[in-house]
Structures are given as C-alpha cells and as structure tokens.
C-alpha positions as CSV (number, residue, x, y, z in Angstrom):
1,M,-9.1,9.9,8.1
2,A,-11.8,11.5,6.0
3,A,-11.1,11.8,2.4
4,N,-10.4,15.1,0.9
5,N,-10.2,14.9,-2.9
6,A,-8.7,18.3,-3.0
7,Q,-5.6,17.0,-1.3
8,P,-3.5,14.0,-2.3
9,Y,-3.8,10.9,-0.2
10,R,-0.7,10.7,2.0
11,I,1.1,7.4,2.0
12,A,4.0,6.9,4.3
13,F,6.3,3.9,3.8
14,I,7.8,3.0,7.2
15,H,10.9,0.8,7.3
16,A,11.3,-0.4,10.9
17,P,13.4,-3.5,11.0
18,D,14.7,-5.0,14.3
19,P,17.7,-2.8,14.8
20,V,20.0,-5.4,16.3
21,Y,19.3,-8.1,13.8
22,A,19.5,-5.8,10.8
23,D,22.8,-4.2,11.8
24,T,24.6,-7.4,12.7
25,Q,23.4,-9.3,9.6
26,N,24.9,-6.6,7.4
27,Y,28.0,-5.9,9.5
28,G,26.6,-2.4,10.2
29,A,26.2,-1.4,6.6
30,K,22.7,-0.2,5.7
31,F,21.0,-1.1,2.4
32,M,17.9,0.6,1.0
33,P,14.5,-0.9,1.7
34,V,13.8,-2.1,-1.8
35,W,10.1,-2.9,-1.1
36,A,9.2,0.8,-0.7
37,Y,10.7,1.9,-4.0
38,T,9.2,-1.1,-5.8
39,L,5.6,-0.6,-4.5
40,G,5.9,3.1,-4.9
41,A,6.5,2.6,-8.6
42,H,3.0,1.0,-8.9
43,I,1.2,4.0,-7.4
44,P,0.2,6.5,-10.1
45,S,2.0,9.8,-10.1
46,D,-1.2,11.7,-11.2
47,G,-1.7,13.9,-8.2
48,R,-4.0,11.6,-6.3
49,F,-1.3,10.3,-3.9
50,E,1.7,11.7,-2.1
51,L,4.5,9.3,-1.1
52,V,7.1,9.6,1.6
53,L,9.6,7.1,3.0
54,T,10.8,7.1,6.6
55,D,13.6,4.7,7.5
56,C,13.8,4.3,11.3
57,R,17.4,3.3,11.0
58,F,18.2,6.9,10.1
59,E,15.3,9.0,11.3
60,S,13.7,9.3,14.7
61,E,10.2,8.0,15.0
62,M,9.2,11.4,16.4
63,A,10.1,12.8,13.0
64,I,7.4,10.8,11.2
65,T,4.7,13.3,10.2
66,E,1.0,12.6,9.9
67,A,-0.2,10.5,7.0
68,D,-3.4,9.0,5.8
69,I,-1.9,5.5,5.9
70,Y,1.4,4.0,7.1
71,L,2.7,1.0,5.2
72,F,4.9,-1.6,6.9
73,S,6.8,-4.6,5.5
74,G,9.3,-7.0,6.9
75,I,10.3,-10.4,8.0
76,N,9.5,-12.3,11.2
77,Q,12.4,-10.9,13.1
78,D,11.1,-7.4,12.6
79,F,7.6,-8.0,14.0
80,S,8.1,-6.6,17.5
81,N,9.7,-3.4,16.3
82,M,7.1,-2.8,13.5
83,E,4.3,-3.3,16.0
84,R,5.9,-1.0,18.5
85,V,6.3,1.8,15.8
86,R,2.7,1.2,14.6
87,N,1.4,1.6,18.2
88,N,3.3,4.8,18.7
89,L,2.0,6.3,15.5
90,Q,-1.6,5.2,16.4
91,R,-1.3,7.2,19.7
92,R,0.0,10.3,17.9
93,Y,-2.3,10.1,14.9
94,P,-5.4,8.2,15.9
95,N,-7.2,9.0,12.6
96,S,-4.5,7.4,10.4
97,K,-4.6,3.8,9.2
98,S,-1.9,1.2,9.0
99,M,-1.2,-1.7,6.7
100,I,1.3,-4.5,7.0
101,G,2.6,-6.8,4.2
102,G,5.7,-8.7,3.2
103,P,7.0,-12.2,4.0
104,I,5.9,-11.9,7.7
105,C,2.2,-11.9,6.6
106,W,2.6,-15.1,4.6
107,S,4.4,-16.8,7.5
108,F,1.7,-15.8,10.0
109,E,-1.0,-17.1,7.7
110,Q,0.8,-20.4,7.3
111,A,1.1,-20.6,11.1
112,G,-2.5,-19.8,11.7
113,T,-1.5,-16.7,13.8
114,L,-2.8,-13.8,11.7
115,S,-4.6,-12.6,14.8
116,Q,-1.3,-11.4,16.1
117,L,-1.4,-8.7,13.3
118,S,-4.9,-7.5,14.4
119,K,-3.6,-4.1,15.6
120,F,-2.9,-3.2,11.9
121,D,-6.0,-1.9,10.1
122,H,-5.2,-4.0,7.1
123,V,-3.0,-7.1,6.5
124,F,-1.9,-7.9,2.9
125,I,-0.7,-11.4,2.0
126,G,1.2,-12.0,-1.2
127,D,2.8,-9.8,-3.9
128,G,1.6,-6.3,-3.7
129,E,2.6,-4.8,-7.1
130,E,-0.8,-5.5,-8.8
131,E,-2.9,-4.6,-5.8
132,I,-1.4,-1.5,-4.3
133,E,-3.1,1.1,-6.5
134,R,-6.5,-0.5,-6.1
135,M,-6.1,-0.6,-2.3
136,M,-4.9,2.9,-2.0
137,E,-7.6,4.2,-4.2
138,A,-10.3,2.4,-2.1
139,L,-8.9,4.0,1.0
140,R,-8.6,7.4,-0.6
141,T,-12.3,7.4,-1.7
142,E,-13.4,5.8,1.6
143,K,-14.6,2.6,0.1
144,H,-14.6,-0.6,2.1
145,L,-11.3,-2.5,2.3
146,A,-11.2,-5.8,4.1
147,H,-8.9,-6.3,7.1
148,I,-7.2,-9.3,5.5
149,I,-6.5,-9.0,1.8
150,K,-4.8,-11.6,-0.4
151,A,-3.2,-11.1,-3.8
152,A,-5.1,-12.8,-6.6
153,R,-1.9,-14.2,-8.0
154,R,1.8,-14.0,-8.0
155,F,3.1,-10.9,-9.6
156,P,4.8,-11.7,-13.0
157,I,8.2,-10.2,-12.3
158,N,8.9,-10.0,-16.0
159,A,6.3,-7.3,-16.0
160,A,8.2,-5.2,-13.4
161,V,8.6,-1.5,-13.8
162,P,11.5,0.8,-12.8
163,F,11.8,2.0,-9.2
164,Y,9.8,5.0,-8.1
165,R,12.5,7.5,-9.1
166,P,11.5,10.6,-7.0
167,M,11.8,8.6,-3.7
168,L,14.9,6.7,-4.9
169,D,16.8,9.8,-6.1
170,S,16.2,11.7,-2.9
171,T,17.1,9.0,-0.4
172,V,19.5,6.5,-2.0
173,G,22.6,8.5,-1.2
174,R,22.3,7.8,2.5
175,Y,22.7,4.1,2.1
176,Y,25.9,2.1,1.9
177,G,24.4,0.2,-1.1
178,A,21.3,-0.4,-3.2
179,V,19.1,-3.4,-3.5
180,L,17.9,-4.5,-6.9
181,E,15.5,-7.4,-7.0
182,V,16.2,-9.5,-10.1
183,S,14.3,-12.8,-9.7
184,R,12.1,-14.8,-7.4
185,G,11.9,-18.6,-6.8
186,C,14.3,-21.5,-6.5
187,P,14.1,-25.0,-8.2
188,F,15.4,-26.8,-5.1
189,L,13.3,-28.3,-2.3
190,C,15.2,-27.9,1.0
191,E,13.0,-29.2,3.8
192,F,13.4,-26.1,6.1
193,C,13.1,-23.4,3.4
194,D,9.9,-21.3,3.0
195,I,10.8,-20.1,-0.5
196,R,9.3,-23.3,-1.9
197,I,5.9,-22.8,-0.2
198,L,5.1,-19.6,-1.9
199,P,2.7,-20.2,-4.9
200,D,4.5,-21.1,-8.0
201,N,7.9,-20.4,-6.4
202,N,9.6,-23.7,-7.1
203,R,11.0,-22.2,-10.3
204,S,12.7,-19.0,-11.3
205,H,10.7,-16.0,-12.2
206,N,13.1,-13.5,-13.8
207,K,13.1,-9.8,-14.4
208,S,14.1,-8.8,-17.9
209,P,17.9,-8.4,-18.4
210,E,17.2,-5.1,-20.1
211,L,15.3,-3.7,-17.1
212,I,18.0,-4.9,-14.7
213,V,20.7,-3.1,-16.6
214,S,18.6,0.0,-16.9
215,E,18.1,0.1,-13.2
216,L,21.8,-0.6,-12.6
217,D,22.6,2.3,-14.9
218,H,20.3,4.7,-13.0
219,L,21.8,3.6,-9.6
220,A,25.3,4.1,-10.9
221,R,24.5,7.6,-12.1
222,Q,23.2,8.4,-8.6
223,G,26.6,7.5,-7.3
224,V,25.8,4.0,-6.0
225,S,28.9,1.8,-5.9
226,Q,27.5,-1.3,-4.0
227,V,24.5,-3.2,-5.4
228,L,22.9,-6.3,-3.9
229,F,21.1,-8.5,-6.5
230,A,18.2,-9.7,-4.4
231,C,16.8,-13.1,-5.4
232,D,16.1,-16.6,-4.1
233,N,18.7,-18.1,-6.3
234,F,20.5,-16.1,-9.0
235,I,21.4,-19.3,-11.0
236,G,18.0,-20.9,-10.6
237,E,17.9,-20.5,-14.4
238,P,21.6,-20.4,-15.5
239,R,20.9,-19.3,-19.1
240,W,19.0,-16.3,-17.9
241,A,21.8,-15.5,-15.4
242,E,24.4,-15.6,-18.1
243,E,22.3,-13.4,-20.4
244,V,22.1,-10.8,-17.5
245,I,25.8,-10.9,-17.0
246,D,26.5,-10.5,-20.7
247,K,24.4,-7.4,-20.8
248,I,26.1,-6.0,-17.7
249,L,29.5,-6.5,-19.3
250,D,28.3,-4.7,-22.4
251,W,26.9,-1.8,-20.3
252,Q,30.1,-1.5,-18.4
253,E,32.1,-1.4,-21.6
254,R,29.9,1.4,-22.9
255,T,29.7,3.5,-19.7
256,G,32.7,2.8,-17.6
257,F,30.5,2.2,-14.6
258,R,31.7,-0.8,-12.5
259,P,29.7,-1.1,-9.2
260,S,30.5,-3.9,-6.8
261,L,27.8,-6.7,-7.0
262,Y,26.6,-9.2,-4.5
263,T,24.0,-11.9,-4.8
264,W,22.5,-15.1,-3.4
265,L,22.8,-18.4,-5.2
266,T,23.4,-22.2,-4.7
267,I,26.6,-24.1,-4.6
268,N,26.1,-25.7,-8.0
269,L,27.6,-22.5,-9.4
270,Y,30.8,-24.6,-9.7
271,K,29.3,-26.4,-12.7
272,F,29.2,-23.2,-14.8
273,D,32.8,-22.2,-15.4
274,S,32.1,-19.6,-18.1
275,L,29.4,-18.0,-15.9
276,M,31.8,-17.8,-12.9
277,E,34.4,-16.1,-15.1
278,K,31.9,-13.6,-16.5
279,M,30.5,-12.8,-13.0
280,R,33.9,-11.9,-11.7
281,R,34.6,-9.6,-14.7
282,A,31.1,-8.1,-14.2
283,G,32.0,-7.1,-10.6
284,F,30.6,-9.9,-8.4
285,D,32.8,-10.1,-5.4
286,M,30.6,-11.7,-2.7
287,L,28.1,-14.6,-3.0
288,F,25.8,-15.8,-0.2
289,I,25.6,-19.6,-0.4
290,G,23.6,-21.8,2.1
291,I,26.4,-24.2,3.1
292,E,24.3,-25.2,6.2
293,S,26.4,-28.1,7.3
294,F,29.6,-30.0,6.4
295,S,27.8,-33.3,7.3
296,K,26.4,-35.1,4.4
297,N,23.9,-36.8,6.6
298,S,22.5,-33.5,7.8
299,L,22.3,-32.2,4.3
300,L,20.5,-35.4,3.1
301,E,18.0,-35.0,6.0
302,T,17.0,-31.6,4.8
303,A,17.1,-32.7,1.1
304,K,19.7,-30.2,0.2
305,V,20.9,-32.5,-2.5
306,Q,22.7,-29.8,-4.5
307,N,25.2,-29.7,-1.5
308,T,25.7,-33.5,-1.3
309,A,26.7,-34.3,-4.9
310,P,30.1,-32.6,-4.9
311,D,33.0,-32.7,-2.5
312,M,31.9,-29.7,-0.5
313,I,35.3,-28.5,0.6
314,K,36.7,-28.9,-2.9
315,V,33.9,-27.0,-4.5
316,I,34.0,-24.1,-2.0
317,R,37.7,-23.7,-2.7
318,E,37.2,-23.9,-6.4
319,I,34.6,-21.1,-6.4
320,Q,36.6,-18.9,-4.1
321,S,39.9,-19.4,-6.0
322,R,38.4,-17.2,-8.7
323,G,38.3,-14.3,-6.2
324,F,34.7,-14.7,-4.8
325,I,34.0,-14.4,-1.1
326,I,31.5,-17.0,-0.1
327,V,29.3,-15.7,2.7
328,A,28.3,-19.0,4.2
329,G,24.9,-19.7,5.7
330,L,25.3,-22.3,8.6
331,I,22.7,-24.2,10.6
332,F,22.9,-26.2,13.8
333,G,20.2,-28.5,15.1
334,F,19.4,-31.1,12.4
335,D,18.4,-34.5,13.8
336,S,21.4,-35.9,12.1
337,D,23.8,-33.6,14.0
338,T,25.9,-34.9,16.7
339,E,27.9,-33.3,19.5
340,A,30.9,-33.3,17.1
341,S,29.0,-31.2,14.5
342,F,30.2,-27.9,16.1
343,K,33.9,-28.9,15.8
344,E,33.3,-30.3,12.3
345,T,31.8,-27.0,11.2
346,L,34.8,-25.1,12.5
347,D,37.1,-27.5,10.6
348,G,35.0,-27.1,7.4
349,L,35.3,-23.4,7.5
350,Q,39.0,-23.5,7.9
351,E,39.6,-26.2,5.2
352,G,37.3,-24.3,2.8
353,A,39.2,-21.0,3.6
354,L,35.8,-19.4,4.2
355,L,36.0,-15.8,5.6
356,S,32.5,-15.8,7.1
357,G,30.5,-18.4,9.0
358,D,27.7,-17.0,11.1
359,P,25.5,-19.8,12.4
360,S,21.8,-20.1,12.9
361,L,19.7,-22.6,14.9
362,L,17.4,-24.7,12.9
363,T,13.8,-23.2,13.0
364,A,10.6,-24.6,11.6
365,L,9.1,-21.9,9.5
366,P,5.3,-22.3,9.0
367,G,4.2,-23.9,5.8
368,T,7.5,-25.8,5.3
369,P,7.8,-29.6,5.3
370,L,10.0,-29.3,8.4
371,Y,7.2,-27.4,10.2
372,R,4.8,-30.2,9.3
373,R,7.2,-32.9,10.4
374,M,7.8,-31.2,13.7
375,K,4.1,-30.7,14.3
376,L,3.3,-34.3,13.5
377,S,6.1,-35.5,15.9
378,K,4.8,-33.0,18.6
379,R,8.2,-31.3,18.7
380,L,7.0,-27.7,18.1
381,R,7.4,-25.3,20.9
382,D,4.9,-22.6,21.7
383,V,7.2,-19.7,21.0
384,R,7.3,-16.9,18.4
385,F,8.7,-18.7,15.4
386,G,10.3,-15.4,14.3
387,L,13.9,-15.6,15.5
388,G,15.2,-13.4,18.2
389,G,17.8,-10.7,17.7
390,Y,20.7,-13.0,17.7
391,K,18.9,-16.1,16.6
392,Y,19.0,-18.1,19.9
393,Q,15.3,-18.8,20.2
394,T,13.7,-21.5,18.1
395,N,10.4,-23.4,18.0
396,I,11.9,-26.9,17.7
397,R,12.6,-29.4,20.5
398,Y,16.0,-30.7,19.3
399,L,17.0,-34.3,19.3
400,L,20.3,-33.3,20.9
401,P,19.9,-32.2,24.6
402,A,19.6,-28.5,25.1
403,K,22.8,-28.4,27.2
404,I,24.8,-29.9,24.3
405,M,23.2,-27.5,21.8
406,V,24.0,-24.5,24.0
407,D,27.5,-25.6,25.0
408,G,28.2,-26.5,21.4
409,Y,27.1,-23.2,20.0
410,K,29.1,-21.3,22.6
411,F,32.1,-23.4,21.9
412,F,31.7,-22.7,18.2
413,V,31.5,-18.9,18.5
414,K,34.3,-18.8,21.1
415,E,36.7,-20.7,18.8
416,F,35.5,-18.7,15.8
417,C,36.3,-15.4,17.4
418,K,39.9,-16.4,18.3
419,G,42.6,-14.4,16.4
420,V,44.7,-17.4,15.4
421,Y,41.6,-19.1,13.9
422,Q,40.6,-16.0,12.0
423,Y,44.2,-15.4,10.7
424,Q,44.6,-19.0,9.5
425,R,41.5,-18.8,7.4
426,L,42.5,-15.5,5.8
427,E,45.9,-17.0,5.1
428,S,44.3,-20.0,3.4
429,F,42.1,-17.7,1.4
430,F,45.0,-15.7,0.0
431,K,46.8,-18.9,-0.9
432,L,43.7,-19.9,-2.9
433,L,43.9,-16.7,-4.9
434,N,47.4,-17.7,-6.0
435,E,46.5,-21.1,-7.3
436,G,46.0,-19.8,-10.9
437,N,42.2,-19.4,-11.2
438,F,41.9,-15.8,-10.0
439,V,39.9,-13.5,-12.3
440,P,40.6,-9.8,-11.7
441,M,37.9,-7.2,-11.6
442,K,37.7,-3.6,-12.4
443,S,35.0,-2.9,-9.8
444,K,35.5,0.4,-8.0
445,G,33.0,-0.4,-5.2
446,F,34.4,-3.3,-3.3
447,G,34.9,-2.6,0.3
448,N,34.1,1.1,0.1
449,L,35.6,2.1,3.4
450,G,35.2,5.8,2.9
451,L,31.5,5.5,2.3
452,F,31.1,3.2,5.3
453,I,32.9,5.7,7.6
454,K,30.8,8.6,6.2
455,M,27.6,6.6,6.9
456,I,28.6,5.8,10.4
457,A,29.7,9.3,11.2
458,T,26.3,10.7,10.4
459,N,24.3,8.2,12.3
460,R,24.4,8.2,16.1
461,A,23.2,4.6,16.6
462,A,25.6,3.3,14.0
463,L,28.5,5.2,15.6
464,W,27.6,3.8,19.0
465,Q,27.5,0.3,17.6
466,M,30.9,0.8,16.0
467,I,32.4,1.9,19.3
468,Q,31.0,-1.2,20.9
469,R,32.3,-3.4,18.1
470,L,35.9,-2.0,18.4
471,T,35.9,-1.9,22.2
472,R,34.9,-5.5,22.5
473,F,37.4,-6.5,19.9
474,A,40.3,-4.6,21.5
475,A,39.4,-6.1,24.9
476,Q,41.4,-9.1,23.7
477,P,44.9,-7.6,23.2
478,S,46.1,-10.5,21.0
479,N,43.5,-9.6,18.4
480,I,45.6,-6.5,17.5
481,Y,48.6,-8.8,16.8
482,W,46.6,-10.9,14.4
483,V,45.2,-7.8,12.7
484,I,48.7,-6.5,12.1
485,R,49.8,-9.9,10.6
486,A,46.6,-10.0,8.5
487,G,47.4,-6.5,7.2
488,L,50.8,-7.6,6.1
489,L,49.2,-10.5,4.3
490,A,46.9,-8.1,2.5
491,L,49.9,-6.0,1.4
492,K,51.5,-9.0,-0.1
493,N,48.3,-9.6,-2.1
494,W,47.6,-6.0,-3.0
495,D,47.5,-6.8,-6.7
496,K,44.6,-9.2,-6.2
497,G,42.6,-6.7,-4.1
498,G,44.1,-7.7,-0.8
499,F,42.9,-4.7,1.1
500,G,39.3,-5.3,0.1
501,Y,39.4,-8.9,1.3
502,F,41.1,-7.7,4.5
503,Q,38.3,-5.3,5.1
504,F,35.6,-7.9,4.7
505,W,37.5,-10.3,6.9
506,F,38.0,-7.7,9.6
507,F,34.4,-6.6,9.7
508,A,33.1,-10.2,9.7
509,W,35.4,-10.9,12.6
510,T,34.5,-7.8,14.6
511,N,30.8,-8.5,13.9
512,A,31.1,-11.9,15.5
513,V,32.9,-10.4,18.5
514,L,30.1,-7.8,18.8
515,K,27.5,-10.5,18.8
516,Y,29.2,-13.3,20.8
517,R,31.8,-11.9,23.2
518,Y,29.4,-11.8,26.2
519,I,27.1,-14.7,25.1
520,S,25.9,-16.8,28.0
521,D,23.4,-19.6,28.8
522,D,20.8,-16.9,29.6
523,D,20.8,-15.8,26.0
524,F,19.3,-19.1,24.8
525,D,15.7,-20.2,24.8
526,I,15.8,-23.7,23.4
527,E,14.7,-27.2,24.4
528,G,15.6,-30.8,23.7
529,V,13.1,-33.6,23.5
530,A,11.9,-35.2,26.7
531,A,14.0,-38.0,28.2
532,D,11.3,-40.6,27.3
533,F,10.9,-39.4,23.7
534,D,10.4,-42.3,21.3
535,I,13.1,-41.9,18.6
536,Q,10.7,-43.5,16.1
537,N,8.7,-40.3,16.2
538,I,11.2,-38.2,14.4
539,Q,9.8,-39.7,11.2
540,P,6.0,-39.7,11.6
541,P,4.2,-42.1,9.1
542,E,2.0,-39.3,8.0
543,Y,5.0,-37.2,6.9
544,G,5.5,-39.5,3.9
545,K,2.3,-38.4,2.3
546,T,2.6,-35.7,-0.4
547,A,1.9,-32.3,1.1
548,D,-0.5,-29.8,-0.4
549,E,2.0,-27.8,-2.3
550,A,1.8,-26.4,-5.9
551,I,4.9,-28.4,-6.8
552,P,5.1,-31.4,-9.2
553,P,4.4,-34.5,-7.0
554,Q,7.5,-36.3,-8.2
555,K,9.7,-33.5,-6.9
556,I,8.0,-33.5,-3.5
557,K,8.3,-37.3,-3.4
558,A,12.0,-37.0,-4.1
559,Q,12.5,-34.6,-1.2
560,L,10.4,-36.8,1.1
561,R,12.4,-39.8,0.1
562,A,15.7,-38.2,0.8
563,T,14.6,-36.9,4.2
564,I,12.9,-40.1,5.3
565,T,15.8,-42.3,4.2
566,Q,18.2,-40.3,6.3
567,L,15.9,-40.1,9.3
568,E,15.5,-43.9,9.2
569,S,19.3,-44.1,9.5
570,V,19.2,-41.8,12.5
571,I,16.5,-44.0,14.1
572,A,18.6,-47.1,13.4
573,E,21.8,-45.6,15.0
574,R,20.0,-44.2,18.0
575,S,18.1,-47.5,18.6
576,L,21.3,-49.6,19.0
C-alpha cells in the first residue's frame, strides 16, 4: 500500500489461534494475547502509527478492517488457522501486507521449512521488541524490508517497558484473565524441550520486580482478577522469584488488591519452603509443572533430572498440601515407556492426588536434541511437526507399536474420564489440605465463575462449546452422581476454598470428556518403527557429540550422558 505521510500507518495485530486447541487447553477460558500488547508498547505513540487489535476468538474475520499491515504471532498448532486468516485478508485487501513472528518462525527455521511461510510478505525470527519500530517505519516510508528478518540479539527483558495501555485498557475487560510475561529461559536441559535452543535461553532472563508489580497494579485497577505469570520457569532463579513475591505481598498490603495468580515452574519448588508459603499468601493457586512421566527411566531418558531426584509422588503431595493445584504436563511415547506406562500414569495421578492430567504424545520439535536423535536414527516422519488440535499426530516413529500407543492412549483417557476415578482424586486432594500444611489465601479471583459465565454468554462459539461440553458429560448419567458427591466434599472443605477447587476439578473433568468421549482410532496419525528396526539405532553414535548450542559444553554433556545411559539400558533389555 502506498505510503501517505499525512495519515498514520495502520498496524493491525491479528490473534488467530487454532480455536479447538486454544479452547481445550484453557478449559474454555480466554486469556489476552500478551504479544500484541507487548509489541505495541515498542511502537511510538507520536502520530506516525495507528494500532488496532482483532482477536478472532471474539470477533468475526469479516469485521477486520483494512490496514497497511497485518501482524500475526503464534505457535505451531496455530499455523493452519493463521494462514487461512491471512489468505482471506489478502483476497479482501490485496494492497495490504502481512508479517508473521513468534515461536512458530523459530521452529520452522530450525526445521528448514521456512518456505511454508512464503505467503506472508515478511517473516520475523526472534524477539521483536527492539526491531518492531524499525520495521514498521521502513514499511511506512516504503523502504526495502527483507522477506526473512532475524533479530540481532535476544531482547534483554530487564529493559522491558509497560504494556501498550490504550489497547490494553480498551480490550482487557473481555478476557477471563490477563497474561503478564515475567521472565524467559530455564536452566534445565530436557531433551525434548525447545526452550533450551533459543539463543542464551538456558538461564533465566528476568523482568524487574518493580515493573511486574506496576503492571499487576494497573491490571487490578482495570478489574482483572486472574493473572497468568508467563515464563519458562518461574523459579529458574529462586532469589529473584522470592524478591518478586515479597514486592507483591507489600503491594497487596498497601492496596488491598488480591488477584489470583498462576504460573509455570519446575518440581524443585519443593526445596524452597519459604517461597512456597509466600507464593500461597500472594495468591498463587495453580502451578503448571511438567511431570511428564512417573517412570524414572523415561525421565532419565529425556534428562529431566529435576524430576528424578525426589520421590515424585511424595513431592507432588507435599506441594499440593499447601493448597496449590498442580496442573500436570504428561507425555507418552518415550523409548523407555512400556505397555504398562498408561496404567502407571493413571496410578501416579491418583496417588499424587492430582486434579488434572492431560496427556500429550512425544513430538520432536526442530532444533532440540530429541529432533537430532530421531533424525540420526531415521525415525522422523514427514508430517507437520506442529501438533494437531487434540495432539494425536506426531513426527516420531515410536519404539512401541502404533496399536499399543493408540490403545494405551484410549485406555488412559477412558479411565481418566470415569466418575469414580475423578471423585477419588478429588477426595485425596481434600485429605491433603487437612494434613496441616495448608496456607490460606485472601485471593478474590480464584475460580471466578461469574466472570466465566459472562464471557461465555457473550460469545456464540464459547456458548456452543459449553453446550457440547455439558451434553457429552451428562450423556453418562453416573457422572451426575459423582458431581453431587464431589459437591458435598467441597462443602465440607468450604473453609479451605473447597468451592474453588471443585470448580477447577469439574471443568478439568468436563474438558477431558469434551475432548475424549468420542475418540477413535481414526483420530490418530502415528507410527511405530518397522518390524525389522535395529534396536541399536535408538542411540546413534553421532548423537554423543556435543551439539551446536550456545550452552556450556559440560551441561550439554551431562544431558547427553543421562540420555545415552538410559537408552543403552533400553537396548540391553530389548536385546535379551
């Protein structure tokens, strides 16, 4: 579109996630697209630019007005939907440009498949905060801008600035909760994780505690009661985490604001008793933790050493006894897994009194050591490595036969969805809360049912999904019986926030029913290795060489050593 310096350059942030994946991952609750507010803050408000946000979860694509450029960002799962929206906009507004960024671009670059993004006029790889103004100014003044652009360096998040307030203040009220990015990076080296492969990402990069509290204060004054602290590992640097919590507690004491907080971290939280106690008082009620597996062998294979040191069940119960809900990440498909792994995972969830347990199938993300190992062993499949809507498609040929994987997964979700199994876990959870470690909170936001209902009632797609959720749930009459019994349990534990825990349990359960009630063999696109596959190939000799990663070599060697040692054990067992 021709530049017109008399008019501001119109920039439209388009949030177009895969609707099925996004809704089921968050139980139907919609959180704000933090990337738009963050990047918008780095575009000068001096009259040169005009910014607008369209979230396709709320607004029709046909409502998107003409802009000079449409900006997209997302993860691999969102690619198909983002491309579809982009194509529709191109047909309607052929003179407009489009740009895509976010984690998906890094993944596609690592996989050597950037050509799949060729329909976008520009592809940006890396952190955009320091580049966005330069790129938008180049486009505004019709200067050349390359098709593929890479950030010169990682953005120093300690130099972050507040959200773009005009956009935030006009839109945040429609979301169930806000997202506040607080740090980037993780010190651990899990084989399958793509966090480690980002430049200088094997350590914590932290936002200043003062800015975090300032943003939290602004969100609270806008009426926000649920805030997700987005990060790769909140306790990657425990001293910083405690400093953040101390400042939040001071802020709460001064203002009286007490939003509900949720974050992602690692299971070594159990080592920091004081931090756990403070986090509870500060309003943290849910924690996402990558449990992955209850098999020590599978954890050693992926070098998830932080999960192997403690007694997993004991530690899970210890953390939750304080009142936290652990939202558990689970993975099936490790080479060390056996046919019994599916039942062992069900047992682990029950013994740990975990209220959630949504499984994934192991996928080799480009750039990770796992991807390199699968490529060397010729076990990569030629499929889109971005997972499908319900995560049933992967790019790995599993060591376990495909039929065992499919039958095992179906067995897991069928048992998981049973009312008696759900009730027993909730009962165990409430028992934990009465063991003497419970830390009460003054949070006003936990399980904001009124807000959730309001959000659904004003969104046709969300309302339809809720109808599907409840219809499928009620199709099994015994489910109603277990809900009533669970409600009575919640009443007995009212003083410990029993209703809030009941709400989460119920929505996690109905979410699983929504996803899995009609699951069939046709929903899976996975393969096992060929019948004549040489078991020795699961540990290719070349894999032991240090990869080209910006990580201290001794750390990489430690991860390789853990993975190789366990794979050698698998080879020995399978060779008998």
